[in-house]
C-alpha positions, 0 to 999 in steps of 0.5 A: 446531510446525505449526499445519497438518500434512499438507496437500495443497491444490492450488494450481496446477491453475488458476494460470493463471487466478488469474495472468491475474486478478491481472495484469488486476486490477492493469492495470484498477485503474491504469487507472481511477487514473490516467486521470483524472489526465491534464490536460484530461478534466475528470474527478474525480481519485482520487488524493490527494497528502498535503501531503509531496508537494504542499507548503503548509499543513495544519491538522487541526481538531476541531469540537464540533459533530460533525454539521457537514459539510465543505461548511459549513466550506468556506463559512466559509472561502470569503471569508477571507484564507485563499483557496480551501482544500480541506477533507477530513473524516477520522477521527472526526465533526467532524474535519477537515483544512484545506489550503491549497496556497500554502505560509505562512512560519509555519503554526502562526500561519495555523493560529491565525488560521483557528482564531480564524475559525472560532471566530467563524462556529461560535461555541458557545452555552456560550461554549465553543470551537467548534474545537480545533486538533489540528495544523498542518504546512508543507512548502516547494514545494522540499522536497516536489518533493525528496520525491517524487524521493527516494520513487520512487528509494527504490522503484525501488533497493529492487526492483532490489536485491531482484531481484539478491539473488534471482536470486544466491541462487537463479536468474534465474527466481526473481528475475524471478518474485519481482519480478513478484509484488512489483510485483503487491503494491504496485500492489494495495495502491496501488489499494485504498488510493486507493479507500478514501481516495476513500470518505473512510473513512480518511486515505489520502492518497499521502505519506511514510507511505504510501511507508514502508508500500510499502517495508515491503511490499516487505521483508515480501512478498519474505521470504515468497516467499524461504521458498517458494523456499528450500522449493522448492529444498530438494525439488528435491534431495529429490525429484529428477524430480518435475515442477515444478508437482507440486514447487511445490505440494508446497513450498507445503503444506509452508510453509502453516503458517508462512505462516498463523501469521506472516500472522495475527499481523502482520495482528493487530497492524496491526488494532490500529494501524488503529482505535487509531493514530489519523490519523498511524498509520493509512494506514501500518496500513491499507496494510500490512494490504492489502499483507500480505494481498495479499502472501501471496496472491501468494506462493502464486498469482503468484510460483509460478504465474509461476515455473512459466510462465517455467521451462516456457514462457520457458526451455523447461526445468524447473528443479525437476527433475534431468533423468534422460534418458540415451541 
């Protein structure tokens, strides 16, 4: 049963404006994030890599004093044997992530020593521990390098396989349109996640979890676009001679109900994971949430708009209609 019936929303009239705005937002976002990463510029970096890709020892702690600030924890450890650890507030007040870039042989032992020192510096008046260990993690430099390479390969391989699948199932124009839209989806999810991570609202460092989220976004988003492309192909045979722009708009309206029902259902589940899933799941869930919102938008205003532009401007023919001009 359709949630929305017989809609006639004009999705394509301003498609060029939406497509340009989407491309511009992606480019500007990447420039803002990537330029500070260039060595020597002295600009504060926006991208923060998790221990999966940097290597080192990571300790998650929770303080009894919920008003404690990261700078106070940093000062407490600045003159210790732990060197100059990176300290980041995340999750609930009083929770901190402490990272030592150098890989230690025994993460649990290092974390235990750190807890002892913090308890000594922030001794509670009632004799109870001032800090509680939430978790410890250790990744070697070689392992982190291999994980980074494997992550890049997996993203590239998934994109190429999707391109071939769509090109084989439909036409090359559809495959190119899908890849452009998927690149937009992952790029925007990446940009928004990096910016939110910098605000310190959620722990959204670039890690194996975030790579898993990007791969899942690719799978979900391409499924959404296949549904639209399938309806366009069906309607192309049903409405012979209809201009491509009108055909695409008609198909988008027909699939609108399915898009809304599926999207809202998945987003509801992801919201629960964001707020109740804890630090382990919140990064994955939030990145997925953003990716699904952006992916739904791109199915309408990027993939479909690019398909029309590509077929009418690049191929110089309308694949959405059957030519009926005969001498």
